[in-house]
Phi, psi and omega in degrees: 000133179297150181240157178231122177275134179284157184285128180268352179273101185273128173294148181298327184255027181293125179299144183296330180289346178266002183261152176222137181251140177291129182289348183257315184247358177067016175294143186251136182223161167274119185285132176225136180292122178291164175290167180301131179083003181250169178226152172259124184236157177285130182285348181267307184246000176065025173286137178287123181261317181225126180216070181291144179230143181294135180058026183293326183301313181294322179293320179295319178298316180297316180293321180295319176298320179296318178297316180299316180295319181295318180295316179298311184295324182296339180291337189251008179237154177297143178266312180219147169242124182240127179231131179207130177056038178084358179252142180224157180207141178245133185238136175253175178298318180295324177296319179294320181290330183256021183289338178269085191263352178289158182299322182292334184255008184298320180295322178295321177299319178296319180295319179297314179299320180295318185291325186257349183233295192289316181294314176302320179293318179297319181294319178296321178296318180296319179297316178296320180301324183275316192277328185302311177297323181296314181295328180271011178057042177241161179298147178299152175289161180305137177062032181296321180296319178294321180296319180291324177297318178297320180297326177284323178292329181278348185305314180294342184262354176273100192243030178299317180290327177295322177298316180296317179294320178298320177296320179297320178293319180294325182294329178300328183278336184251000185296333179277350184259339183208162175271123187245131175242137181270123178276173179303324182296328178297315181290329176295318179290328176296316177294325180298320179301315181293317182295322179296318179296317179294319181297315179296330178289326180282330187283115174257104186298323180297319180296321179294315179301316181295323178296318179294321179293318180296320180295321180290326178292000000 
């Protein structure tokens, strides 16, 4: 895909709303919408700054709904079945989140549940709250900018896909010790990892911010 480097020569009187900072190296640029099929990248660290895609809003909404459905559905199905020496056990996502049941570990159990269940669900709700009116060419809902900011701040804490990858790595170590069966929730989380990666690739945060600013103006 062709790329477009943003201009590093900043005018002295450039309005602050026209500036964009690289999230990795903090380089400052005057933001310009790239042509169709192009991207604006940082000339220092080559981080993608602006990557608008045609019909991206509808695709993001569809993917976000799919992620929400998968997280909800995975709560009610077995995640793993483990059998060894005639003994078996079935584990769900909620069992894994509440496995630290001692009083001293209760807070850790809450953090695990939040990272793999509650935060991903909250983030998907916030994204839908912001994007649905924009895609339907309607005014943003109240506090849409704050909701989108929260969705971006929560991104590092939404670890459903990290949980799935961590389980896959752990299974490699115990596969020789027990017979392991993958439940429906395991495959749902596997699909979730792929959908989250695709969704993040489609979401251009700068385009969303500009849409919210235009609607407010």
